[in-house]
Each structure stands twice: as C-alpha cells, then as structure tokens.
C-alpha beads as a LAMMPS data file, in Angstrom:
LAMMPS data file: protein, C-alpha beads

360 atoms
358 bonds

1 atom types
1 bond types

-500.0 500.0 xlo xhi
-500.0 500.0 ylo yhi
-500.0 500.0 zlo zhi

Masses

1 110.0

Atoms # bond

1 1 1 -46.895 -101.202 289.458
2 1 1 -44.225 -103.898 289.554
3 1 1 -43.956 -106.152 286.532
4 1 1 -44.646 -109.849 286.762
5 1 1 -41.944 -112.438 287.194
6 1 1 -39.716 -113.208 284.271
7 1 1 -39.462 -109.655 282.944
8 1 1 -35.761 -110.154 282.245
9 1 1 -32.968 -107.637 282.698
10 1 1 -33.821 -104.185 283.952
11 1 1 -34.025 -101.727 281.069
12 1 1 -33.719 -98.480 283.045
13 1 1 -29.962 -97.995 282.868
14 1 1 -27.710 -95.108 282.025
15 1 1 -24.874 -94.488 279.639
16 1 1 -22.396 -91.636 279.728
17 1 1 -21.907 -89.238 276.874
18 1 1 -18.886 -91.372 275.917
19 1 1 -21.378 -93.627 274.095
20 1 1 -21.685 -90.940 271.464
21 1 1 -17.977 -91.216 270.666
22 1 1 -18.229 -94.894 269.715
23 1 1 -18.013 -95.256 265.905
24 1 1 -21.531 -95.156 264.453
25 1 1 -21.120 -98.515 262.783
26 1 1 -20.051 -100.545 265.841
27 1 1 -21.428 -100.804 269.378
28 1 1 -20.317 -103.112 272.193
29 1 1 -22.734 -104.712 274.658
30 1 1 -21.617 -107.749 276.561
31 1 1 -19.349 -110.370 275.038
32 1 1 -20.263 -109.735 271.431
33 1 1 -19.459 -106.756 269.227
34 1 1 -22.630 -105.698 267.461
35 1 1 -22.199 -104.172 264.005
36 1 1 -25.006 -101.847 263.075
37 1 1 -27.131 -102.139 259.979
38 1 1 -26.303 -99.379 257.466
39 1 1 -29.489 -97.594 258.489
40 1 1 -28.273 -97.301 262.067
41 1 1 -25.636 -94.634 261.495
42 1 1 -25.927 -91.754 263.966
43 1 1 -25.109 -88.127 263.123
44 1 1 -21.447 -87.092 263.637
45 1 1 -20.397 -85.359 266.821
46 1 1 -20.458 -81.902 265.279
47 1 1 -24.145 -82.291 264.388
48 1 1 -26.307 -79.758 266.281
49 1 1 -28.621 -82.586 267.354
50 1 1 -25.937 -84.008 269.663
51 1 1 -26.775 -83.610 273.370
52 1 1 -24.823 -80.998 275.311
53 1 1 -22.047 -82.144 277.614
54 1 1 -23.160 -83.275 281.039
55 1 1 -26.317 -85.128 280.034
56 1 1 -26.590 -88.805 280.810
57 1 1 -28.968 -90.364 278.283
58 1 1 -30.739 -93.654 278.705
59 1 1 -28.755 -96.640 277.447
60 1 1 -29.523 -98.046 274.020
61 1 1 -32.574 -100.289 273.987
62 1 1 -31.519 -103.534 272.255
63 1 1 -28.908 -102.228 269.801
64 1 1 -28.559 -103.586 266.290
65 1 1 -26.453 -106.735 265.960
66 1 1 -24.843 -108.656 263.066
67 1 1 -24.257 -106.718 260.490
68 1 1 -49.093 -80.370 253.842
69 1 1 -49.178 -80.024 257.631
70 1 1 -52.676 -81.469 258.062
71 1 1 -53.845 -85.040 258.230
72 1 1 -55.122 -85.442 254.687
73 1 1 -54.335 -88.458 252.538
74 1 1 -55.562 -88.604 248.964
75 1 1 -56.470 -91.867 247.291
76 1 1 -56.068 -92.433 243.570
77 1 1 -59.546 -93.442 242.286
78 1 1 -57.855 -95.935 239.983
79 1 1 -56.274 -97.605 243.000
80 1 1 -59.182 -97.608 245.449
81 1 1 -61.458 -100.596 245.108
82 1 1 -65.195 -100.320 245.551
83 1 1 -66.446 -101.589 248.933
84 1 1 -67.470 -105.210 248.685
85 1 1 -70.803 -106.637 249.730
86 1 1 -71.158 -107.176 253.466
87 1 1 -70.037 -110.762 253.898
88 1 1 -68.240 -110.323 257.205
89 1 1 -64.804 -108.917 257.900
90 1 1 -61.861 -109.856 255.728
91 1 1 -58.782 -111.769 256.897
92 1 1 -56.736 -110.292 259.747
93 1 1 -53.001 -109.576 259.422
94 1 1 -50.449 -108.116 261.836
95 1 1 -47.058 -106.535 261.147
96 1 1 -44.107 -106.503 263.518
97 1 1 -41.591 -103.714 264.091
98 1 1 -40.548 -101.966 260.868
99 1 1 -37.922 -99.478 262.143
100 1 1 -37.527 -97.590 258.892
101 1 1 -36.999 -100.559 256.565
102 1 1 -39.437 -99.444 253.886
103 1 1 -38.278 -101.744 251.074
104 1 1 -38.463 -104.798 253.320
105 1 1 -41.949 -103.777 254.445
106 1 1 -43.277 -103.397 250.910
107 1 1 -41.780 -106.762 249.925
108 1 1 -43.368 -108.485 252.943
109 1 1 -46.781 -106.918 252.234
110 1 1 -46.533 -107.956 248.581
111 1 1 -45.687 -111.509 249.603
112 1 1 -48.950 -111.697 251.573
113 1 1 -50.992 -110.183 248.738
114 1 1 -51.803 -106.988 250.632
115 1 1 -50.222 -104.538 248.197
116 1 1 -49.501 -104.765 244.489
117 1 1 -46.223 -104.257 242.666
118 1 1 -46.710 -100.489 242.866
119 1 1 -47.187 -100.623 246.637
120 1 1 -50.926 -99.918 246.505
121 1 1 -53.560 -101.692 248.597
122 1 1 -54.988 -104.670 246.701
123 1 1 -56.464 -106.778 249.522
124 1 1 -60.067 -105.605 249.469
125 1 1 -61.720 -106.080 252.859
126 1 1 -58.619 -107.446 254.584
127 1 1 -57.723 -105.956 257.976
128 1 1 -54.127 -104.977 258.712
129 1 1 -52.647 -103.953 262.073
130 1 1 -49.170 -102.524 262.602
131 1 1 -47.827 -103.106 266.115
132 1 1 -45.726 -99.919 266.315
133 1 1 -42.096 -98.794 265.992
134 1 1 -42.096 -97.332 262.493
135 1 1 -38.923 -95.238 262.758
136 1 1 -35.332 -95.214 264.076
137 1 1 -32.413 -97.525 263.241
138 1 1 -33.491 -98.042 259.634
139 1 1 -33.029 -95.671 256.677
140 1 1 -36.565 -94.367 255.952
141 1 1 -38.864 -94.104 258.951
142 1 1 -40.831 -91.190 257.504
143 1 1 -41.335 -93.159 254.300
144 1 1 -42.792 -95.989 256.385
145 1 1 -45.225 -93.641 258.137
146 1 1 -46.256 -92.113 254.799
147 1 1 -46.932 -95.597 253.403
148 1 1 -49.025 -96.671 256.404
149 1 1 -51.062 -93.456 256.242
150 1 1 -51.703 -93.938 252.536
151 1 1 -52.614 -97.603 252.917
152 1 1 -55.057 -96.633 255.678
153 1 1 -56.961 -94.469 253.211
154 1 1 -56.775 -96.987 250.371
155 1 1 -57.882 -99.910 252.546
156 1 1 -60.839 -97.935 253.912
157 1 1 -61.910 -97.068 250.362
158 1 1 -61.824 -100.785 249.516
159 1 1 -63.929 -101.835 252.507
160 1 1 -61.045 -103.064 254.679
161 1 1 -58.750 -101.213 257.030
162 1 1 -55.120 -100.566 257.905
163 1 1 -54.528 -99.407 261.489
164 1 1 -51.577 -98.971 263.811
165 1 1 -50.602 -99.055 267.477
166 1 1 -48.213 -96.777 269.317
167 1 1 -44.756 -98.146 270.055
168 1 1 -42.072 -96.801 272.343
169 1 1 -40.201 -95.348 269.366
170 1 1 -43.212 -93.229 268.404
171 1 1 -43.126 -91.775 271.912
172 1 1 -39.367 -91.318 271.597
173 1 1 -39.597 -89.415 268.311
174 1 1 -42.491 -87.291 269.579
175 1 1 -40.466 -86.445 272.676
176 1 1 -37.303 -85.646 270.733
177 1 1 -39.233 -83.252 268.489
178 1 1 -41.287 -81.610 271.238
179 1 1 -38.834 -81.469 274.130
180 1 1 -35.389 -81.737 272.503
181 1 1 -32.607 -81.440 275.067
182 1 1 -34.860 -80.395 277.978
183 1 1 -33.714 -82.448 281.003
184 1 1 -36.289 -84.912 282.305
185 1 1 -36.572 -86.702 285.618
186 1 1 -34.992 -90.137 285.413
187 1 1 -34.269 -92.561 288.206
188 1 1 -30.979 -93.371 286.493
189 1 1 -29.579 -89.850 286.205
190 1 1 -29.974 -86.850 283.936
191 1 1 -31.629 -87.664 280.623
192 1 1 -33.158 -85.961 277.598
193 1 1 -35.404 -87.189 274.825
194 1 1 -32.913 -85.916 272.252
195 1 1 -30.058 -87.946 273.699
196 1 1 -32.156 -91.081 274.134
197 1 1 -33.466 -90.780 270.560
198 1 1 -29.951 -90.579 269.134
199 1 1 -28.735 -93.409 271.323
200 1 1 -31.620 -95.625 270.188
201 1 1 -31.033 -95.221 266.466
202 1 1 -32.603 -91.840 265.751
203 1 1 -32.001 -90.785 262.153
204 1 1 -31.359 -87.132 261.316
205 1 1 -32.996 -87.654 257.916
206 1 1 -36.232 -88.639 259.680
207 1 1 -36.131 -85.582 261.929
208 1 1 -35.473 -83.310 258.942
209 1 1 -38.527 -84.700 257.106
210 1 1 -40.831 -84.899 260.113
211 1 1 -43.921 -82.715 259.576
212 1 1 -46.886 -81.693 261.701
213 1 1 -49.211 -84.245 260.130
214 1 1 -46.769 -87.057 261.038
215 1 1 -46.694 -85.827 264.632
216 1 1 -50.490 -85.592 264.771
217 1 1 -50.852 -89.094 263.395
218 1 1 -48.403 -90.601 265.915
219 1 1 -49.966 -88.754 268.854
220 1 1 -53.399 -90.208 268.046
221 1 1 -52.333 -93.851 267.860
222 1 1 -53.939 -96.216 270.367
223 1 1 -51.851 -98.333 272.721
224 1 1 -54.068 -101.424 273.011
225 1 1 -56.719 -103.086 270.859
226 1 1 -58.597 -106.389 270.843
227 1 1 -59.485 -108.010 267.522
228 1 1 -60.966 -111.473 267.003
229 1 1 -59.793 -112.618 270.427
230 1 1 -56.284 -111.232 269.921
231 1 1 -55.093 -108.595 272.382
232 1 1 -52.768 -106.400 270.328
233 1 1 -50.038 -104.372 272.084
234 1 1 -46.609 -103.149 271.136
235 1 1 -44.549 -104.116 274.175
236 1 1 -44.271 -107.405 276.024
237 1 1 -44.848 -105.751 279.384
238 1 1 -47.573 -105.574 282.018
239 1 1 -47.042 -101.807 282.329
240 1 1 -50.269 -101.214 280.385
241 1 1 -52.089 -102.114 283.598
242 1 1 -50.770 -98.874 285.114
243 1 1 -52.949 -96.825 282.768
244 1 1 -56.433 -98.268 283.139
245 1 1 -58.586 -101.351 283.687
246 1 1 -60.105 -101.328 280.193
247 1 1 -58.812 -100.847 276.655
248 1 1 -60.709 -97.572 276.363
249 1 1 -59.284 -96.305 279.644
250 1 1 -55.696 -97.117 278.665
251 1 1 -55.987 -95.429 275.287
252 1 1 -57.704 -92.364 276.759
253 1 1 -55.050 -92.045 279.466
254 1 1 -52.182 -92.293 276.987
255 1 1 -53.762 -89.711 274.679
256 1 1 -54.383 -87.337 277.592
257 1 1 -50.775 -87.636 278.759
258 1 1 -49.451 -86.839 275.298
259 1 1 -51.866 -83.916 274.919
260 1 1 -50.789 -82.380 278.247
261 1 1 -47.299 -82.123 276.741
262 1 1 -45.440 -82.515 280.028
263 1 1 -41.895 -83.741 279.344
264 1 1 -41.537 -85.737 282.562
265 1 1 -44.920 -87.389 282.119
266 1 1 -44.234 -88.403 278.513
267 1 1 -40.783 -89.639 279.535
268 1 1 -42.307 -91.903 282.183
269 1 1 -44.736 -93.259 279.587
270 1 1 -41.886 -93.883 277.146
271 1 1 -39.809 -95.726 279.755
272 1 1 -42.705 -97.984 280.742
273 1 1 -43.439 -98.809 277.102
274 1 1 -39.750 -99.721 276.732
275 1 1 -39.907 -102.492 279.349
276 1 1 -39.849 -106.022 277.972
277 1 1 -39.636 -109.780 278.637
278 1 1 -42.586 -109.882 281.055
279 1 1 -44.005 -112.934 279.249
280 1 1 -40.765 -114.882 279.061
281 1 1 -39.427 -117.460 281.527
282 1 1 -41.081 -118.496 284.773
283 1 1 -44.251 -116.565 285.510
284 1 1 -44.566 -115.333 281.938
285 1 1 -47.870 -117.078 281.255
286 1 1 -49.353 -115.578 284.429
287 1 1 -48.242 -112.122 283.290
288 1 1 -50.035 -112.667 279.975
289 1 1 -53.158 -113.827 281.798
290 1 1 -53.158 -110.666 283.912
291 1 1 -53.524 -108.627 280.719
292 1 1 -56.038 -110.955 279.082
293 1 1 -58.178 -111.070 282.221
294 1 1 -58.238 -107.267 282.368
295 1 1 -58.600 -106.302 278.714
296 1 1 -60.093 -109.394 277.082
297 1 1 -58.926 -111.752 274.387
298 1 1 -57.518 -115.258 274.479
299 1 1 -54.019 -114.530 273.125
300 1 1 -51.701 -111.540 273.215
301 1 1 -49.820 -110.410 270.097
302 1 1 -46.855 -108.060 270.522
303 1 1 -43.760 -106.658 268.870
304 1 1 -40.932 -104.763 270.605
305 1 1 -38.651 -107.640 271.703
306 1 1 -36.874 -109.249 268.730
307 1 1 -37.526 -112.979 268.535
308 1 1 -33.757 -113.771 268.496
309 1 1 -33.513 -112.097 271.918
310 1 1 -36.526 -113.978 273.253
311 1 1 -34.896 -117.222 272.123
312 1 1 -31.442 -116.249 273.383
313 1 1 -30.122 -116.620 269.822
314 1 1 -28.470 -113.316 269.013
315 1 1 -25.634 -114.505 266.825
316 1 1 -21.960 -113.533 266.941
317 1 1 -19.662 -111.543 264.701
318 1 1 -17.151 -114.396 265.025
319 1 1 -19.316 -116.473 262.685
320 1 1 -18.368 -114.960 259.334
321 1 1 -20.609 -117.338 257.431
322 1 1 -23.683 -116.375 259.424
323 1 1 -26.350 -114.518 257.445
324 1 1 -27.912 -113.228 260.672
325 1 1 -30.588 -114.595 262.976
326 1 1 -32.836 -117.190 261.374
327 1 1 -36.479 -116.243 261.965
328 1 1 -38.979 -118.394 260.117
329 1 1 -42.082 -116.744 261.535
330 1 1 -43.799 -115.548 264.715
331 1 1 -42.698 -117.008 268.043
332 1 1 -45.480 -118.603 270.124
333 1 1 -44.631 -118.960 273.817
334 1 1 -45.932 -118.472 277.395
335 1 1 -48.031 -121.643 277.307
336 1 1 -49.219 -120.684 273.833
337 1 1 -50.763 -117.439 275.090
338 1 1 -48.264 -114.994 273.548
339 1 1 -47.256 -114.391 269.930
340 1 1 -44.086 -112.364 269.295
341 1 1 -43.963 -110.542 265.952
342 1 1 -40.629 -108.669 265.919
343 1 1 -38.522 -110.780 263.568
344 1 1 -35.428 -108.633 264.085
345 1 1 -35.237 -106.722 260.807
346 1 1 -32.713 -104.350 262.401
347 1 1 -30.321 -107.258 262.920
348 1 1 -30.710 -108.717 259.431
349 1 1 -33.617 -110.829 260.610
350 1 1 -37.069 -110.867 259.031
351 1 1 -39.819 -108.274 258.845
352 1 1 -42.872 -110.326 259.736
353 1 1 -46.352 -109.960 258.278
354 1 1 -48.624 -112.716 259.584
355 1 1 -52.240 -113.708 259.082
356 1 1 -54.139 -114.558 262.264
357 1 1 -55.190 -116.761 263.894
358 1 1 -52.178 -119.009 264.270
359 1 1 -52.696 -122.703 265.097
360 1 1 -52.750 -123.496 268.790

Bonds

1 1 1 2
2 1 2 3
3 1 3 4
4 1 4 5
5 1 5 6
6 1 6 7
7 1 7 8
8 1 8 9
9 1 9 10
10 1 10 11
11 1 11 12
12 1 12 13
13 1 13 14
14 1 14 15
15 1 15 16
16 1 16 17
17 1 17 18
18 1 18 19
19 1 19 20
20 1 20 21
21 1 21 22
22 1 22 23
23 1 23 24
24 1 24 25
25 1 25 26
26 1 26 27
27 1 27 28
28 1 28 29
29 1 29 30
30 1 30 31
31 1 31 32
32 1 32 33
33 1 33 34
34 1 34 35
35 1 35 36
36 1 36 37
37 1 37 38
38 1 38 39
39 1 39 40
40 1 40 41
41 1 41 42
42 1 42 43
43 1 43 44
44 1 44 45
45 1 45 46
46 1 46 47
47 1 47 48
48 1 48 49
49 1 49 50
50 1 50 51
51 1 51 52
52 1 52 53
53 1 53 54
54 1 54 55
55 1 55 56
56 1 56 57
57 1 57 58
58 1 58 59
59 1 59 60
60 1 60 61
61 1 61 62
62 1 62 63
63 1 63 64
64 1 64 65
65 1 65 66
66 1 66 67
67 1 68 69
68 1 69 70
69 1 70 71
70 1 71 72
71 1 72 73
72 1 73 74
73 1 74 75
74 1 75 76
75 1 76 77
76 1 77 78
77 1 78 79
78 1 79 80
79 1 80 81
80 1 81 82
81 1 82 83
82 1 83 84
83 1 84 85
84 1 85 86
85 1 86 87
86 1 87 88
87 1 88 89
88 1 89 90
89 1 90 91
90 1 91 92
91 1 92 93
92 1 93 94
93 1 94 95
94 1 95 96
95 1 96 97
96 1 97 98
97 1 98 99
98 1 99 100
99 1 100 101
100 1 101 102
101 1 102 103
102 1 103 104
103 1 104 105
104 1 105 106
105 1 106 107
106 1 107 108
107 1 108 109
108 1 109 110
109 1 110 111
110 1 111 112
111 1 112 113
112 1 113 114
113 1 114 115
114 1 115 116
115 1 116 117
116 1 117 118
117 1 118 119
118 1 119 120
119 1 120 121
120 1 121 122
121 1 122 123
122 1 123 124
123 1 124 125
124 1 125 126
125 1 126 127
126 1 127 128
127 1 128 129
128 1 129 130
129 1 130 131
130 1 131 132
131 1 132 133
132 1 133 134
133 1 134 135
134 1 135 136
135 1 136 137
136 1 137 138
137 1 138 139
138 1 139 140
139 1 140 141
140 1 141 142
141 1 142 143
142 1 143 144
143 1 144 145
144 1 145 146
145 1 146 147
146 1 147 148
147 1 148 149
148 1 149 150
149 1 150 151
150 1 151 152
151 1 152 153
152 1 153 154
153 1 154 155
154 1 155 156
155 1 156 157
156 1 157 158
157 1 158 159
158 1 159 160
159 1 160 161
160 1 161 162
161 1 162 163
162 1 163 164
163 1 164 165
164 1 165 166
165 1 166 167
166 1 167 168
167 1 168 169
168 1 169 170
169 1 170 171
170 1 171 172
171 1 172 173
172 1 173 174
173 1 174 175
174 1 175 176
175 1 176 177
176 1 177 178
177 1 178 179
178 1 179 180
179 1 180 181
180 1 181 182
181 1 182 183
182 1 183 184
183 1 184 185
184 1 185 186
185 1 186 187
186 1 187 188
187 1 188 189
188 1 189 190
189 1 190 191
190 1 191 192
191 1 192 193
192 1 193 194
193 1 194 195
194 1 195 196
195 1 196 197
196 1 197 198
197 1 198 199
198 1 199 200
199 1 200 201
200 1 201 202
201 1 202 203
202 1 203 204
203 1 204 205
204 1 205 206
205 1 206 207
206 1 207 208
207 1 208 209
208 1 209 210
209 1 210 211
210 1 211 212
211 1 212 213
212 1 213 214
213 1 214 215
214 1 215 216
215 1 216 217
216 1 217 218
217 1 218 219
218 1 219 220
219 1 220 221
220 1 221 222
221 1 222 223
222 1 223 224
223 1 224 225
224 1 225 226
225 1 226 227
226 1 227 228
227 1 228 229
228 1 229 230
229 1 230 231
230 1 231 232
231 1 232 233
232 1 233 234
233 1 234 235
234 1 235 236
235 1 236 237
236 1 237 238
237 1 238 239
238 1 239 240
239 1 240 241
240 1 241 242
241 1 242 243
242 1 243 244
243 1 244 245
244 1 245 246
245 1 246 247
246 1 247 248
247 1 248 249
248 1 249 250
249 1 250 251
250 1 251 252
251 1 252 253
252 1 253 254
253 1 254 255
254 1 255 256
255 1 256 257
256 1 257 258
257 1 258 259
258 1 259 260
259 1 260 261
260 1 261 262
261 1 262 263
262 1 263 264
263 1 264 265
264 1 265 266
265 1 266 267
266 1 267 268
267 1 268 269
268 1 269 270
269 1 270 271
270 1 271 272
271 1 272 273
272 1 273 274
273 1 274 275
274 1 275 276
275 1 276 277
276 1 277 278
277 1 278 279
278 1 279 280
279 1 280 281
280 1 281 282
281 1 282 283
282 1 283 284
283 1 284 285
284 1 285 286
285 1 286 287
286 1 287 288
287 1 288 289
288 1 289 290
289 1 290 291
290 1 291 292
291 1 292 293
292 1 293 294
293 1 294 295
294 1 295 296
295 1 296 297
296 1 297 298
297 1 298 299
298 1 299 300
299 1 300 301
300 1 301 302
301 1 302 303
302 1 303 304
303 1 304 305
304 1 305 306
305 1 306 307
306 1 307 308
307 1 308 309
308 1 309 310
309 1 310 311
310 1 311 312
311 1 312 313
312 1 313 314
313 1 314 315
314 1 315 316
315 1 316 317
316 1 317 318
317 1 318 319
318 1 319 320
319 1 320 321
320 1 321 322
321 1 322 323
322 1 323 324
323 1 324 325
324 1 325 326
325 1 326 327
326 1 327 328
327 1 328 329
328 1 329 330
329 1 330 331
330 1 331 332
331 1 332 333
332 1 333 334
333 1 334 335
334 1 335 336
335 1 336 337
336 1 337 338
337 1 338 339
338 1 339 340
339 1 340 341
340 1 341 342
341 1 342 343
342 1 343 344
343 1 344 345
344 1 345 346
345 1 346 347
346 1 347 348
347 1 348 349
348 1 349 350
349 1 350 351
350 1 351 352
351 1 352 353
352 1 353 354
353 1 354 355
354 1 355 356
355 1 356 357
356 1 357 358
357 1 358 359
358 1 359 360
C-alpha cells in the first residue's frame, strides 16, 4: 500500500560498507556533521559482529546529531502496593523513544511521580504506555527493557499497569539476533539485519546481554492499541493499514509474521515500521484520519520521528553554544489530530513522559 501524501523523504536507501569505516563518533548526512552521543559508538572493524564484505546494509535511520531465560519477573512485596478500590482507571501516561538512555528514563518517570527514588513503581492505579524503541544508540538498552518488565509487574500488583508497543528497533534487534548476516531481499540492494542493526546504533553490550526472556518479551509486543480515544502506535506511518482492518487483526498479523521466523518477511515488516512523516505537511491530517477511521480513536499518539526533525529544527555543530534541540514537550500537529512523543533524547533532546489527554 502506498503511503499518504506528505510522508517526507524516502527511507529505503542503501549505504556501502564504507559507512562502517567512518569514525564511530562522527557521521555525515547532508550539510551538517552530526556528532554521535557517547552511547552511539559502534564496535570497531575487527569486531566479529561486523558484516562481511560485499553486503550493502540499509542506510542509517535518522542518525544522532549534536553532540533466567523465562519470562518471570519477581516483585518485592515491600514495593508492591495493594490494589486500590475500584474507582475507575488511573491517569494515563505515554513515554516516547528511550533508545537505551536508562538514567534519563528513570529521571523522567520520577518527575511525573510514576517511580520513587529507588526506581520502583509508586503510582498506584496509573496506566503507563511505552511507544517502542527501547534499545540502540544509547548505552543501556537491556537495562531499559529490564526496567519496563519490572515496572509491568509492580504496576499490576498495585492495580495499575505498564505496557509497551513494538517499535522498529525491537524488530531490528530481534532480526539481528535471529538472522545475523543472512542476506535478505531488499529493493535497494543486498542487506542483512546484522549490518542494518550496527548502522542504526546497535550496541555490542546489548547483544552480549540479550537473553531469551528479552527476545520473548519483544516478540509478544503489540503494534497498535487504543486507550481513552488515543490511538497509540510507534511509527508515524500509514503502513499499519497493510496488516489488517482492526487493531486485533494488525497485532495478530505481526505476531504471526514474527513467529514464522522468515527473514525476508520480518525484514519487510521492519522496513515498513521504519517509514515516517506520513502525518506531516500537506495531506498529513488525511493520513491520520485514515488510521483513526479504521482503528478508532480521535487522536493518534506516536514516537519514532524526533520532534526536531518534524519541526525542521535539527541544529548545527557550527553553533558551539547550542545545548542541543530545545523540546519543551509533545508536538501536536496535523490539524491537532497527531501527537509526537519522540523528544530526541539521542540528539541531546528530551525523553518525554506525558500525561494524556493533552488540551485541544
């Protein structure tokens, strides 16, 4: 299915293996040199994770700029709060892309009163949704996943919940672990999950610590959900429409594709979840409406595309006094129908945690 108008630049491009010889701390795209965050360092060339010669991985997706084996989570009885009397659901919060920045995540959750100084759930019946992209680029993606899994158990014990959606980087990490350097069909040349993962900020420390229960958890994440009139997705794309005409159908289709474990099929899913900017510019509001009309809700809430990119404000290394992109909060656009939640933490922006609803 073709995306709606205003989807922005095509994301299916290629890069030669020369990209892997660029110093890990600096990348060039366009007129500005983009210095990576310290968490964005890629493994050296001699690392066995490097793709073999001859592969053409997919180009970086919005590079950084400026600057047990089973699913069992224990809850400390002293931390878990007793379920509260049924007085209706608690307040609803959403979290934008985290990308391995565990300390920033804990600080943002503390600021909203969702976790205490020890990082434990303290929000009772509150409801918390993560919009995906837990790993890559930042220093501790596995630590982020461990925290979200633990908070899910603690929140449930307190009568609330903490849930998460699948982002394109979850698919990327799953693919890199499952399929490695197996070539996949790509319209832009030879590609592998391993090469694309490295090129998009994959961290060797995350791969080394990745366990079966992390993989199981990621593979079971839903792609779409509707809560209190908010249609929650990771990516600002209409590609979800390719996978079903209801929320249940989309989630079932995505889970079935991951379970079949076909490299080409998972690659196609990853590439579609990587598309962006469908809701921006002319025709963006109509693209949002196409999703709302199909899946329900009155507003769409997404991550994936950093707000500085949506605003065209990506900064420049020439401005030595710049502290990075200034993001005060979520970005409401597309005739007020879309709420962007990726504050650009990978580019020294802000990791956003926001209570919904936002004012119209």
